[in-house]
Every structure is written in C-alpha cells, then in structure tokens.
C-alpha positions as CSV (number, residue, x, y, z in Angstrom):
1,M,0.0,0.0,0.0
2,P,2.7,2.6,0.8
3,E,4.3,1.9,-2.5
4,V,1.2,2.4,-4.6
5,L,0.4,5.6,-2.7
6,A,3.9,6.9,-3.4
7,V,3.7,6.1,-7.1
8,S,0.2,7.7,-7.2
9,F,1.4,10.9,-5.5
10,T,4.3,11.4,-7.9
11,W,2.1,10.6,-10.9
12,W,-0.5,13.2,-9.8
13,L,2.3,15.8,-9.4
14,V,3.7,15.0,-12.8
15,S,0.2,15.1,-14.3
16,L,-0.6,18.4,-12.6
17,S,2.5,20.0,-14.1
18,G,1.4,18.9,-17.5
19,V,-2.2,20.1,-16.9
20,L,-1.1,23.6,-15.8
21,M,1.2,24.1,-18.8
22,P,-0.5,26.5,-21.3
23,G,-1.8,24.6,-24.3
24,P,-4.6,24.4,-26.9
25,V,-7.1,22.6,-24.6
26,G,-6.7,25.2,-21.9
27,A,-7.1,28.0,-24.4
28,L,-10.3,26.3,-25.6
29,A,-11.6,26.1,-22.1
30,V,-11.0,29.9,-21.7
31,S,-12.5,30.9,-25.0
32,E,-15.5,28.6,-24.8
33,G,-15.9,29.5,-21.1
34,A,-16.3,33.1,-22.1
35,R,-19.0,32.2,-24.6
36,R,-20.9,29.4,-22.8
37,G,-19.9,29.6,-19.1
38,L,-18.7,27.0,-16.6
39,V,-20.2,24.0,-18.5
40,A,-17.6,24.4,-21.2
41,G,-14.9,23.0,-18.9
42,P,-16.4,19.6,-18.2
43,L,-17.6,19.1,-21.8
44,I,-14.2,19.9,-23.3
45,T,-12.6,17.6,-20.7
46,A,-15.0,14.8,-21.7
47,G,-13.7,15.0,-25.3
48,H,-10.2,15.1,-23.9
49,A,-10.9,12.1,-21.7
50,V,-12.1,10.0,-24.7
51,A,-8.7,10.5,-26.4
52,E,-6.9,9.6,-23.2
53,I,-8.9,6.4,-22.6
54,A,-8.1,5.5,-26.2
55,M,-4.4,5.9,-25.4
56,L,-4.9,3.8,-22.3
57,I,-6.4,1.0,-24.4
58,L,-3.4,1.3,-26.9
59,L,-1.0,1.0,-24.0
60,T,-2.8,-2.0,-22.7
61,L,-2.7,-3.7,-26.1
62,G,1.0,-2.9,-26.4
63,L,0.8,-0.8,-29.5
64,T,3.1,1.9,-28.2
65,R,5.9,0.8,-30.6
66,L,3.8,1.7,-33.6
67,L,3.0,5.1,-32.1
68,H,6.7,5.8,-31.4
69,Q,7.4,5.9,-35.2
70,P,8.5,9.4,-36.3
71,A,6.3,9.1,-39.3
72,V,3.2,8.6,-37.2
73,I,4.2,11.5,-34.9
74,G,5.0,13.7,-37.9
75,V,1.6,13.0,-39.6
76,V,-0.2,13.6,-36.3
77,G,1.5,17.0,-36.0
78,I,0.7,18.2,-39.5
79,L,-2.9,17.0,-39.4
80,G,-3.4,18.3,-35.9
81,G,-1.9,21.6,-36.8
82,G,-4.5,21.9,-39.6
83,V,-7.3,21.2,-37.1
84,L,-5.9,23.8,-34.6
85,A,-5.6,26.4,-37.4
86,W,-9.2,25.9,-38.2
87,M,-10.3,26.2,-34.6
88,G,-8.0,29.1,-33.9
89,W,-9.3,31.0,-36.9
90,G,-12.9,30.4,-35.8
91,I,-12.1,31.7,-32.3
92,A,-10.2,34.8,-33.5
93,A,-12.9,35.6,-36.1
94,A,-15.6,35.3,-33.4
95,A,-13.8,37.9,-31.4
96,W,-13.1,40.2,-34.3
97,R,-16.8,40.1,-35.5
98,D,-18.1,40.3,-31.9
99,R,-19.7,36.9,-32.0
100,L,-19.1,36.2,-28.3
101,D,-22.5,34.6,-27.7
102,P,-23.2,31.0,-28.6
103,P,-24.8,30.5,-32.0
104,Q,-28.5,31.3,-32.1
105,G,-30.7,28.3,-32.4
106,S,-28.1,25.8,-31.1
107,T,-29.5,23.2,-28.7
108,A,-27.8,22.2,-25.5
109,A,-27.2,18.7,-26.8
110,G,-25.7,20.1,-30.0
111,A,-23.5,22.6,-28.1
112,G,-22.4,19.8,-25.8
113,M,-21.3,17.5,-28.7
114,S,-19.6,20.4,-30.4
115,L,-17.5,21.1,-27.3
116,M,-16.7,17.5,-26.7
117,R,-15.6,17.1,-30.3
118,A,-13.4,20.2,-30.0
119,G,-11.8,18.8,-26.8
120,L,-11.1,15.5,-28.6
121,L,-9.7,17.0,-31.8
122,T,-7.6,19.5,-29.9
123,T,-6.1,16.7,-27.9
124,V,-5.3,14.2,-30.6
125,G,-4.0,16.9,-32.9
126,N,-1.3,17.7,-30.4
127,P,1.9,15.7,-31.2
128,Y,3.4,16.5,-27.9
129,W,0.4,15.0,-26.1
130,L,1.3,11.8,-28.0
131,L,4.9,12.1,-27.1
132,W,4.1,12.8,-23.4
133,W,2.0,9.7,-23.2
134,L,4.6,7.6,-25.0
135,T,7.3,8.6,-22.6
136,V,6.1,9.8,-19.2
137,G,2.7,8.2,-19.4
138,T,4.0,4.8,-20.6
139,S,6.5,4.7,-17.7
140,Y,3.8,5.3,-15.1
141,F,1.4,2.9,-16.9
142,I,4.0,0.2,-16.4
143,A,4.5,1.2,-12.8
144,F,0.8,1.1,-12.0
145,S,0.3,-2.2,-13.9
146,R,2.2,-4.0,-11.1
147,F,-0.6,-3.1,-8.8
148,G,-3.4,-4.5,-10.9
149,P,-6.1,-3.2,-13.3
150,L,-8.0,-1.4,-10.5
151,A,-5.0,0.7,-9.8
152,V,-4.6,1.5,-13.5
153,I,-8.2,2.6,-13.8
154,L,-8.7,4.4,-10.5
155,L,-5.3,5.9,-9.7
156,F,-3.6,6.1,-13.1
157,Y,-6.5,7.1,-15.5
158,I,-9.2,8.6,-13.3
159,G,-6.7,10.4,-11.1
160,H,-5.1,12.0,-14.2
161,V,-8.4,13.0,-15.9
162,S,-9.7,14.4,-12.6
163,L,-6.9,17.0,-12.6
164,D,-7.8,17.9,-16.2
165,L,-11.4,18.3,-15.3
166,A,-10.6,20.5,-12.3
167,W,-8.3,22.8,-14.2
168,N,-10.4,23.2,-17.3
169,T,-13.5,23.7,-15.2
170,F,-11.7,26.3,-13.1
171,L,-10.6,28.2,-16.3
172,A,-14.1,28.2,-17.7
173,M,-15.6,29.2,-14.4
174,I,-13.2,32.2,-14.0
175,V,-14.0,33.7,-17.4
176,G,-17.7,32.6,-17.4
177,S,-18.5,33.9,-13.9
178,G,-17.9,37.5,-15.1
179,R,-20.3,37.4,-18.0
180,G,-22.7,40.3,-17.7
181,R,-20.5,42.1,-15.2
182,V,-17.3,42.6,-17.3
183,R,-17.3,44.8,-20.4
184,R,-17.9,42.9,-23.6
185,E,-14.7,44.3,-25.0
186,V,-12.7,42.5,-22.3
187,Y,-14.2,39.2,-23.4
188,R,-13.6,39.9,-27.0
189,G,-9.9,40.5,-26.0
190,V,-9.7,37.2,-24.1
191,L,-11.3,35.4,-27.1
192,G,-8.9,37.1,-29.5
193,V,-5.8,36.2,-27.5
194,C,-7.0,32.6,-27.2
195,G,-7.6,32.4,-31.0
196,V,-4.2,33.8,-31.8
197,F,-2.6,31.4,-29.3
198,V,-4.2,28.4,-30.9
199,L,-3.2,29.6,-34.3
200,A,0.4,30.0,-33.1
201,M,0.2,26.4,-31.7
202,S,-1.1,25.2,-35.0
203,V,2.0,26.6,-36.8
204,Y,4.2,25.1,-34.1
205,F,2.6,21.7,-34.5
206,V,2.9,21.7,-38.3
207,V,6.6,22.7,-38.2
208,S,7.3,20.0,-35.6
209,G,5.5,17.4,-37.7
210,I,7.6,18.4,-40.7
211,R,10.8,18.1,-38.7
212,F,9.8,14.6,-37.5
213,L,9.1,13.5,-41.1
214,R,12.5,15.0,-42.3
215,G,14.2,13.0,-39.6
216,L,13.2,9.7,-41.2
C-alpha cells in the first residue's frame, strides 16, 4: 500500500505539471468558457478524456511501438496543426466580428457535442500530447500495472483525468462567472488572445511534424 500511494502521488504531481502548462485545450476552455460559461470546462474535458482512454487502451494492447514511429508523430503533428488552425481562426474571427455569444438556435445537446468534439480534436491533434504519453505516461502505466487493473483505472487514469477536469472547469468558471459584469470588449480581447494562441500552436505543430518527417 505505501508503494502504490507513493507512485500515485508522484504521478499526480507530474500530471498536474502537464495540466497547468498552457496549451490548446486550456485555451479552448478559456475561449468557450467566455461564450458558454462553466459548463464548457467539463464538456471539453469529456472529449479530452475520450482521447486519453483510447491511449490507455493502446497502452494495454502494447501498440506503443507503432506510435513511437517518427512518421506517425509527424503526420499527427501536421494534421493536428491543420485542425488547430481551423479552430484558432474560428475563435479569432468570433472575437473580431463580436460573436461572443453561442450561435443562435443551437440546442444544449448540439453545443455539448460540439465542445466534446473540440476537446477530442484539440487533444489528438497535439503531437506533444502523444509524445508525453509515450514517454512519461508509458513509464507510469508500467509502474501502475504492477498493482493490478483497478490501480490502473482508478489511480492512473481517473486520477489524471480528474486533474484535467478540475483545471479546465476552473478556467471556464473564471471567465464565465464574469459574463454580464465585465465589459464585452474584455471578453472579446480574451477570445482574440486565445484564438491567436491556438493559431500559433497550429504553426508550431505543423513545423514540428515536418521536422519529424524530415528526420526519417
């Protein structure tokens, strides 16, 4: 028991450091939190969690060797960069055209699926998310595997995703709680900064992907 708790504690600290690093998922939580409020955080995290459970399944099946291939990482970077460019442009354009409010006529279910899809695409399109899981994540997966499947599910996976959920919800809450009390121009500025950040990340991912492919 002391050993599994020690491994869990270090894993949660490592996970927290990754969660707190600025990235496209966090930028999405801020931009959509400004538009839709606190609910954006859990919905984006749900999409993110789907990508991470898929990674957990791949780790369990032992397919990490395939994902380690530079060609795979390079293609993920280029395609992911394209997806992020599309998202970033949409966020920046919404700020520029003062379309801060959610689209008219959109249902709660439709909005929820849209945010979950955005969380999923933003995650899988990040080649460094893939690299992180194939290095740090794989090492801890092996460590937790010694304690059985329950430890892998509860302490490894759910423990990690819970940190994602807490942080993304916090970001969405911070910007969403001020809606109606903060000047609209401020929210437009937040949205614009997030859009530009995601666009910059898209360029970074594409360039990184090309570098991986050139290294073949």
